C-alpha positions as CSV (number, residue, x, y, z in Angstrom):
1,M,-38.1,-62.8,-52.7
2,S,-38.0,-59.1,-53.7
3,P,-34.8,-57.5,-52.4
4,T,-36.7,-54.3,-51.6
5,E,-39.3,-55.9,-49.3
6,P,-38.1,-56.6,-45.8
7,V,-38.8,-59.9,-44.0
8,L,-40.9,-60.0,-40.8
9,E,-38.4,-61.6,-38.5
10,E,-40.2,-61.3,-35.1
11,Q,-43.7,-60.4,-33.8
12,H,-44.3,-59.8,-30.1
13,E,-47.6,-58.9,-28.5
14,D,-47.9,-57.0,-25.2
15,R,-51.4,-56.1,-24.1
16,D,-52.7,-53.5,-26.6
17,S,-49.5,-53.1,-28.6
18,V,-47.6,-55.2,-31.1
19,T,-43.8,-55.0,-31.8
20,L,-42.6,-56.1,-35.2
21,V,-38.9,-56.7,-36.0
22,L,-38.0,-56.5,-39.7
23,S,-34.9,-57.6,-41.5
24,G,-32.4,-54.7,-41.6
25,G,-33.1,-53.9,-38.0
26,E,-36.2,-51.8,-38.3
27,I,-38.5,-52.1,-35.3
28,L,-42.1,-51.0,-35.4
29,E,-44.4,-50.7,-32.4
30,I,-48.0,-50.2,-33.2
31,A,-51.4,-50.5,-31.5
32,A,-52.9,-53.9,-31.8
33,A,-56.1,-52.4,-33.3
34,S,-53.9,-50.9,-36.1
35,L,-52.6,-54.1,-37.5
36,P,-53.3,-53.9,-41.2
37,P,-54.9,-56.8,-43.1
38,G,-52.5,-58.8,-45.1
39,L,-49.7,-58.9,-42.5
40,P,-47.6,-61.9,-43.4
41,P,-46.5,-64.5,-40.9
42,V,-43.0,-64.4,-39.4
43,G,-40.4,-65.4,-41.9
44,Q,-42.2,-63.9,-44.9
45,Q,-41.7,-60.7,-46.8
46,V,-43.8,-57.7,-46.0
47,P,-45.5,-56.2,-49.1
48,A,-44.8,-52.6,-49.8
49,T,-48.4,-51.5,-49.2
50,V,-48.6,-53.3,-45.9
51,L,-45.2,-51.9,-44.9
52,A,-46.4,-48.3,-45.6
53,Q,-49.5,-49.0,-43.4
54,L,-47.3,-50.4,-40.6
55,R,-45.0,-47.4,-40.6
56,E,-47.9,-45.0,-40.5
57,A,-49.4,-46.9,-37.6
58,A,-46.1,-46.9,-35.8
59,A,-45.8,-43.1,-36.3
60,R,-49.3,-42.7,-34.8
61,K,-48.3,-44.8,-31.8
62,Q,-45.3,-42.5,-31.2
63,I,-47.5,-39.4,-31.6
64,A,-50.0,-40.8,-29.1
65,R,-47.3,-41.6,-26.6
66,R,-45.8,-38.0,-26.9
67,L,-49.3,-36.5,-26.6
68,F,-49.8,-38.4,-23.3
69,Q,-46.5,-37.0,-22.1
70,L,-47.4,-33.4,-23.0
71,L,-50.9,-33.6,-21.6
72,D,-49.7,-35.2,-18.4
73,R,-48.0,-32.0,-17.5
74,R,-50.6,-29.5,-18.5
75,L,-53.4,-28.9,-21.0
76,Y,-52.8,-27.4,-24.4
77,A,-55.0,-26.1,-27.2
78,T,-55.0,-28.2,-30.3
79,A,-53.1,-25.6,-32.3
80,T,-50.3,-25.6,-29.7
81,L,-50.1,-29.4,-29.7
82,Q,-49.9,-29.4,-33.5
83,A,-47.1,-26.9,-33.5
84,K,-45.1,-28.7,-30.8
85,L,-45.4,-32.1,-32.5
86,Q,-44.6,-30.8,-36.0
87,A,-41.5,-29.1,-34.5
88,E,-40.5,-32.6,-33.2
89,G,-40.7,-34.0,-36.8
90,F,-44.1,-35.7,-36.8
91,S,-46.2,-35.5,-39.9
92,A,-49.2,-33.1,-39.9
93,A,-51.5,-35.9,-41.2
94,G,-50.5,-38.3,-38.4
95,I,-50.9,-35.6,-35.8
96,E,-54.4,-34.7,-37.0
97,A,-55.4,-38.4,-37.0
98,V,-54.2,-39.0,-33.5
99,L,-55.8,-35.7,-32.2
100,A,-59.1,-36.8,-33.7
101,E,-58.8,-40.2,-31.9
102,F,-58.1,-38.4,-28.6
103,A,-61.1,-36.2,-29.1
104,A,-63.4,-39.1,-30.0
105,A,-62.2,-40.9,-26.8
106,G,-62.7,-37.8,-24.7
107,L,-59.0,-37.5,-23.9
108,H,-58.5,-34.0,-25.3
109,S,-60.4,-31.3,-27.2
110,D,-60.3,-27.6,-27.5
111,R,-63.6,-27.4,-25.6
112,H,-62.0,-29.3,-22.8
113,F,-58.9,-27.0,-22.9
114,A,-61.0,-23.9,-23.0
115,T,-63.2,-24.9,-20.1
116,A,-60.2,-25.8,-17.9
117,F,-58.4,-22.6,-18.9
118,C,-61.4,-20.4,-17.9
119,R,-61.9,-22.1,-14.6
120,D,-58.2,-22.0,-13.7
121,T,-58.1,-18.3,-14.6
122,L,-61.1,-17.4,-12.6
123,R,-59.8,-19.3,-9.6
124,R,-56.8,-17.0,-9.6
125,R,-58.6,-13.7,-10.2
126,P,-61.9,-12.3,-11.3
127,V,-61.9,-11.3,-15.0
128,G,-64.6,-10.7,-17.6
129,P,-65.6,-12.6,-20.7
130,R,-63.7,-10.4,-23.1
131,Y,-60.4,-11.2,-21.2
132,L,-61.1,-14.9,-21.5
133,R,-62.2,-14.7,-25.1
134,D,-59.1,-12.8,-26.2
135,R,-56.7,-15.3,-24.5
136,L,-58.5,-18.3,-25.8
137,R,-58.3,-16.9,-29.4
138,R,-54.6,-16.3,-28.9
139,H,-54.3,-20.0,-28.1
140,G,-56.0,-20.8,-31.4
141,V,-59.4,-21.9,-30.1
142,S,-62.1,-21.4,-32.6
143,A,-64.7,-18.6,-32.2
144,A,-67.5,-21.2,-32.0
145,V,-65.9,-23.1,-29.2
146,V,-65.1,-19.9,-27.3
147,V,-68.7,-18.7,-27.5
148,E,-70.0,-22.1,-26.4
149,V,-67.6,-22.3,-23.4
150,L,-68.2,-18.7,-22.3
151,R,-71.9,-19.2,-22.4
152,E,-71.6,-22.0,-20.0
153,I,-68.8,-20.6,-17.8
154,M,-70.0,-17.0,-17.6
155,P,-73.7,-16.3,-17.7
156,P,-74.8,-12.7,-17.0
157,A,-75.2,-13.2,-13.3
158,R,-71.7,-14.7,-13.0
159,E,-70.2,-11.8,-14.9
160,N,-71.9,-9.3,-12.5
161,E,-70.7,-11.2,-9.5
162,L,-67.1,-11.3,-10.8
163,A,-67.1,-7.6,-11.7
164,I,-68.3,-6.6,-8.2
165,Q,-65.6,-8.8,-6.7
166,A,-62.9,-7.2,-8.9
167,G,-64.3,-3.7,-8.3
168,R,-64.2,-4.1,-4.6
169,E,-60.6,-5.2,-4.8
170,R,-59.8,-2.1,-6.7
171,W,-61.7,0.1,-4.3
172,R,-59.7,-1.3,-1.4
173,K,-56.4,-0.3,-3.1
174,L,-57.8,3.3,-3.5
175,A,-58.1,3.5,0.3
176,N,-60.2,6.5,1.2
177,A,-60.7,7.8,-2.3
178,A,-64.2,8.7,-3.2
179,G,-66.3,10.6,-5.7
180,P,-66.6,10.5,-9.5
181,R,-62.9,10.4,-10.2
182,A,-62.3,7.3,-8.0
183,E,-65.3,5.7,-9.5
184,A,-63.9,6.3,-13.0
185,T,-60.7,4.7,-12.0
186,V,-62.5,1.5,-10.9
187,Y,-64.6,1.6,-14.1
188,R,-61.5,1.7,-16.3
189,F,-59.9,-1.0,-14.3
190,L,-62.9,-3.3,-14.8
191,L,-62.9,-2.6,-18.5
192,A,-59.2,-3.6,-18.6
193,R,-60.2,-6.8,-16.8
194,G,-62.5,-7.7,-19.7
195,F,-65.9,-6.8,-18.4
196,S,-68.5,-5.1,-20.6
197,S,-69.1,-1.4,-20.3
198,A,-72.5,-1.8,-18.7
199,V,-71.4,-4.4,-16.2
200,A,-68.3,-2.4,-15.4
201,R,-70.3,0.8,-14.8
202,R,-72.7,-0.9,-12.4
203,A,-69.9,-2.7,-10.5
204,S,-67.7,0.4,-10.2
205,R,-70.4,1.9,-7.9
206,V,-70.3,-0.9,-5.4
207,R,-68.1,-0.1,-2.4
208,P,-66.4,-2.8,-0.4
209,E,-67.4,-1.5,3.0
210,T,-71.2,-1.5,2.6
211,G,-71.9,-3.0,-0.8
212,D,-74.0,0.1,-1.5
213,A,-73.7,2.1,-4.7
214,G,-71.3,5.0,-4.8
215,T,-72.0,8.4,-6.0
216,G,-74.7,7.3,-8.4
217,E,-73.2,9.6,-11.1
218,D,-72.8,8.0,-14.5
219,T,-69.1,7.8,-15.5
220,A,-68.1,6.9,-19.0
C-alpha cells in the first residue's frame, strides 16, 4: 500500500447522496451521480486521481447546499452569488460548475432573477425601463438578459400605463398646482423614475382628477 493514498474505510448511501469515510478521518459527502469510476471497495486504497475527483465532487455538494440556503431566503444575481461563495472560500471553478447545474435544472438563472426583480419592483411602485435596466446592470446581469427581460416585462403599452400611474401620484402631491411649471415638475419626476422622454412628456399631461391632458404645452 502507498502511504500517501488513504483507505476507504466506510461507505454509506442515503437517497441521492453517498458518504465516504477515509482513513485519517476525512469524510466526503457527494451526490450519488457524482461517484467517479474506479472507486475501490471498502478496505482498499483510493487512488490519487479518484481521490481528487471525490474531493471536487464533495466541494460541489457543499456549494449546492449553500446555494439552496441562500436562494431559500431571496433571489440573487449570479455575480452576487459568485462573490458570496468565493468569500466563503469555495473555488471559482466549483461555483461556476454548480451554478451551471442549477441553471440547467431551472433552479436559478440571471433571467429568473431579473424577471422576479422587475415584477417585485413594479409591485411596489411604478418605474420605467431605464430605472430597471440600471439596477439590473448594477447587479451584474448581462445586457442581453436585461434587454430580453424588459422586452417581456415592459412593452410600450405597459410603460405608458406605468408612467401615467406615476404621474398621477405626483400630481396629487402637487395639490392645486397647475400650468406649465407644475407639468414640468411632473415631467422631471417621470424622467427620474426611468421613463423615456416621450413617454414622460405625454404622461405628465394626464391629471388625476379627470384623466384629461393638462395645458397641452410642450415642456422639455
